[in-house]
C-alpha positions as a Python dict, from the first residue, in 0.01 Angstrom:
ca = {
    (1, 'M'): (0, 0, 0),
    (2, 'K'): (-57, -378, -18),
    (3, 'G'): (359, -447, 112),
    (4, 'A'): (320, -180, 395),
    (5, 'A'): (35, -338, 513),
    (6, 'V'): (181, -626, 525),
    (7, 'I'): (487, -532, 700),
    (8, 'L'): (312, -326, 967),
    (9, 'V'): (88, -650, 1069),
    (10, 'V'): (-10, -641, 1454),
    (11, 'V'): (289, -810, 1593),
    (12, 'A'): (208, -981, 1901),
    (13, 'M'): (295, -725, 2186),
    (14, 'V'): (594, -912, 2417),
    (15, 'H'): (687, -702, 2670),
    (16, 'F'): (975, -821, 2826),
    (17, 'M'): (1131, -668, 3147),
    (18, 'A'): (1374, -441, 3099),
    (19, 'K'): (1730, -327, 3289),
    (20, 'P'): (1709, 24, 3451),
    (21, 'G'): (1796, 232, 3136),
    (22, 'E'): (1729, -27, 2877),
    (23, 'A'): (1439, 76, 2677),
    (24, 'A'): (1139, -254, 2741),
    (25, 'V'): (987, -98, 2366),
    (26, 'S'): (991, -311, 2055),
    (27, 'C'): (942, -267, 1702),
    (28, 'G'): (707, -455, 1656),
    (29, 'Q'): (513, -241, 1940),
    (30, 'V'): (621, 132, 1762),
    (31, 'E'): (495, -51, 1395),
    (32, 'S'): (209, -140, 1534),
    (33, 'S'): (92, 103, 1701),
    (34, 'L'): (93, 334, 1354),
    (35, 'G'): (-9, 54, 1124),
    (36, 'A'): (-312, 245, 1100),
    (37, 'C'): (-104, 523, 959),
    (38, 'M'): (24, 390, 706),
    (39, 'Q'): (-312, 585, 418),
    (40, 'Y'): (-262, 897, 613),
    (41, 'L'): (167, 912, 610),
    (42, 'I'): (174, 781, 227),
    (43, 'S'): (-162, 975, 75),
    (44, 'G'): (-237, 1285, 364),
    (45, 'S'): (-594, 1174, 326),
    (46, 'N'): (-778, 1189, 689),
    (47, 'V'): (-667, 1068, 988),
    (48, 'T'): (-845, 785, 1129),
    (49, 'P'): (-967, 766, 1472),
    (50, 'A'): (-765, 390, 1536),
    (51, 'C'): (-444, 621, 1324),
    (52, 'C'): (-454, 894, 1651),
    (53, 'E'): (-519, 535, 1906),
    (54, 'G'): (-175, 444, 1783),
    (55, 'V'): (-14, 774, 1802),
    (56, 'K'): (-140, 822, 2167),
    (57, 'N'): (-47, 403, 2198),
    (58, 'L'): (321, 521, 2079),
    (59, 'K'): (350, 790, 2335),
    (60, 'A'): (227, 562, 2655),
    (61, 'I'): (425, 244, 2612),
    (62, 'T'): (745, 540, 2605),
    (63, 'P'): (770, 620, 2900),
    (64, 'T'): (1149, 632, 2946),
    (65, 'T'): (1430, 828, 2768),
    (66, 'A'): (1576, 479, 2676),
    (67, 'D'): (1176, 317, 2561),
    (68, 'R'): (1185, 679, 2371),
    (69, 'Q'): (1542, 634, 2152),
    (70, 'A'): (1448, 384, 2072),
    (71, 'A'): (1122, 406, 1943),
    (72, 'C'): (1372, 673, 1734),
    (73, 'S'): (1531, 447, 1609),
    (74, 'C'): (1267, 131, 1496),
    (75, 'L'): (1014, 448, 1342),
    (76, 'K'): (1362, 585, 1142),
    (77, 'Q'): (1388, 193, 1021),
    (78, 'A'): (1065, 159, 948),
    (79, 'A'): (1045, 495, 738),
    (80, 'A'): (1368, 380, 547),
    (81, 'K'): (1096, 101, 357),
    (82, 'F'): (843, 385, 248),
    (83, 'P'): (1058, 623, 61),
    (84, 'N'): (687, 747, -39),
    (85, 'I'): (549, 904, 311),
    (86, 'N'): (471, 1254, 310),
    (87, 'P'): (662, 1469, 512),
    (88, 'D'): (472, 1705, 561),
    (89, 'A'): (198, 1421, 643),
    (90, 'A'): (500, 1307, 852),
    (91, 'S'): (530, 1553, 1105),
    (92, 'S'): (168, 1683, 1165),
    (93, 'L'): (27, 1353, 1274),
    (94, 'P'): (115, 1438, 1668),
    (95, 'Q'): (-63, 1679, 1578),
    (96, 'K'): (-338, 1633, 1443),
    (97, 'C'): (-383, 1380, 1681),
    (98, 'G'): (-373, 1591, 1977),
    (99, 'V'): (-97, 1419, 2118),
    (100, 'D'): (153, 1688, 2300),
    (101, 'T'): (460, 1745, 2066),
    (102, 'S'): (767, 2002, 2109),
    (103, 'V'): (1048, 1849, 1964),
    (104, 'P'): (1072, 1791, 1569),
    (105, 'I'): (1197, 1353, 1475),
    (106, 'N'): (1302, 1357, 1156),
    (107, 'K'): (1590, 1078, 938),
    (108, 'N'): (1810, 1295, 1052),
    (109, 'T'): (1758, 1298, 1330),
    (110, 'D'): (1996, 1124, 1591),
    (111, 'C'): (1803, 883, 1791),
    (112, 'T'): (2087, 905, 2151),
    (113, 'N'): (1957, 1245, 2183),
    (114, 'I'): (1616, 1227, 2162),
    (115, 'N'): (1402, 1241, 2502),
    (116, 'F'): (1128, 1273, 2372),
    (117, 'I'): (900, 1059, 2107),
    (118, 'V'): (698, 1384, 1939),
    (119, 'R'): (720, 1332, 1581),
    (120, 'L'): (738, 1059, 1281),
    (121, 'V'): (1066, 979, 1122),
    (122, 'I'): (1014, 1148, 786),
}
């Protein structure tokens, strides 16, 4: 758990101007948004308000298809570092936080074909 906290330390949110079609979201922003969710993602315990704010922030910082594809890739990379993430907890997190979802994302998702960031990568 301590390793998760270290890896998901809040990263400075530097937002560079992006060309049309290029993602403006960084992996640091994605990891920072979901850092408060690690307890839930690993143990399936109660979802905290801070976690849900992070999920809402993730949706807010991914307004374009390129942003959602980049965030999907970041989530897959982050999930690979934590093999103890509970897949059921990950897939239910957006719903528990009241974030509109419709397309599942999991560790096998092809991020180049994704248009919506709606579920966490497991």
